[in-house]
C-alpha positions in Angstrom: 135.5 23.2 38.6 136.8 24.4 35.2 138.9 27.6 35.1 136.4 28.9 32.5 133.7 28.8 35.2 135.8 31.1 37.4 137.2 33.5 34.8 135.5 35.3 32.0 137.0 37.2 29.1 135.4 40.3 30.6 137.4 39.9 33.8 140.7 39.4 31.9 143.0 42.3 31.1 146.4 42.5 29.4 148.8 45.4 29.8 147.2 47.0 32.8 149.1 50.0 34.2 149.1 50.5 38.0 151.7 52.0 40.2 151.1 50.1 43.5 149.8 47.1 45.2 146.8 49.1 46.4 145.9 50.3 42.9 146.3 46.7 41.6 143.8 45.5 44.3 141.4 48.3 43.4 141.5 47.3 39.8 141.0 43.6 40.5 138.0 44.5 42.8 136.4 46.4 40.0 137.0 43.6 37.5 135.6 41.0 39.8 132.3 42.8 40.1 132.2 44.5 36.6 129.5 42.1 35.3 127.4 42.0 38.5 124.9 44.9 39.2 125.9 44.7 42.9 126.9 48.4 43.1 129.9 50.2 44.4 129.5 49.0 48.0 130.2 45.4 46.9 133.3 46.5 45.0 134.5 48.6 48.0 133.9 45.6 50.3 135.9 43.3 48.0 138.7 45.8 47.9 138.7 46.0 51.7 138.6 42.2 51.9 141.6 41.8 49.6 143.5 44.5 51.5 142.8 42.9 54.9 144.0 39.5 53.5 147.2 41.1 52.3 147.9 42.5 55.7 147.8 39.0 57.1 150.6 38.1 54.6 151.4 38.7 51.0 149.6 36.5 48.5 152.6 37.0 46.2 153.6 33.4 45.3 157.0 34.4 43.9 158.3 34.5 40.3 156.2 37.5 39.6 152.8 35.9 40.4 150.2 36.9 43.1 146.9 35.3 44.0 145.0 37.8 46.1 141.7 36.4 47.5 138.8 37.1 49.7 135.2 36.2 50.4 132.0 38.0 49.7 128.3 37.7 50.6 127.4 39.4 47.3 128.1 36.3 45.1 126.8 32.8 44.9 129.7 31.1 43.1 133.4 31.6 42.9 134.8 34.0 40.3 138.2 35.3 39.3 139.8 38.2 37.6 143.2 38.1 35.8 145.5 41.0 35.0 148.9 41.1 33.4 150.6 44.4 34.3 152.6 46.4 31.8 155.2 47.1 34.4 155.8 44.8 37.5 155.1 46.3 40.9 156.3 45.5 44.4 153.9 43.1 46.1 155.9 42.0 49.2 156.3 38.5 47.8 158.5 36.0 49.7 161.1 36.1 46.9 161.1 39.9 46.9 160.5 39.9 43.2 158.0 42.4 41.7 154.7 41.0 40.4 153.2 41.3 37.0 150.6 38.4 36.9 147.7 38.7 39.3 144.8 36.4 39.5 142.2 37.5 42.2 139.8 34.9 43.5 136.5 35.8 45.1 134.4 33.1 46.7 131.1 33.1 48.5 131.3 33.9 52.2 130.6 30.3 53.3 132.9 28.5 50.9 135.8 27.3 53.1 137.0 24.0 51.6 136.2 25.0 48.0 138.2 28.2 48.5 141.3 26.3 49.6 141.0 23.7 46.8 140.7 26.4 44.2 143.7 28.4 45.6 145.8 25.2 45.7 145.0 24.4 42.0 145.7 28.0 40.9 149.0 28.0 42.7 149.9 24.8 41.0 148.9 26.2 37.6 151.0 29.3 38.1 154.1 27.3 39.0 154.3 26.4 35.3 157.1 28.7 34.1 156.2 28.2 30.4 152.6 29.2 31.0 153.7 32.4 32.9 156.1 33.2 30.0 153.2 32.9 27.6 151.0 35.1 29.7 153.7 37.7 30.0 154.1 37.8 26.2 150.5 38.2 25.3 149.4 41.2 23.3 145.7 41.5 24.0 143.0 40.7 26.6 141.6 37.9 24.3 145.0 36.3 23.9 145.6 36.4 27.7 142.2 34.7 28.2 142.9 32.1 25.6 146.3 31.2 27.0 145.1 30.8 30.6 141.9 28.9 29.7 143.9 26.8 27.2 145.7 25.3 30.2 142.4 24.3 31.7 142.3 20.6 32.5 138.8 20.7 34.0 140.2 20.2 37.5 140.7 23.7 38.8 139.0 23.0 42.2 140.8 19.8 42.8 
């Protein structure tokens, strides 16, 4: 699956200001559902799903990157939202470094193998220090989207 099939320009934001992990997860939940008329219940359920997943263990990969993820019965295909924070926040990452790049993944409730394949590919993508530096230096939502999708090799799901 191509990254452009997961992430849209409308779900990509540069220079987001949040003060906590909770606020970042709320913002990502809103962005994940912004273009779906599923209503506030779906957004609240996604936030709760992301929060429950974080309680199991931080999705902070290290080096300032986090990949929060959850499942939802309200969607039929995987989707993602990307934010670059204006100021890094504590995210309980293994390396104890604050996080400023967050890509949230939302998959249909029944997507087990696909969920894991996409997460593995995204983790691999964000290990690229040059890419992360480019994302951190973006100046607009459009530039952030262009940089991340410009790395798309058409093999996001494995």
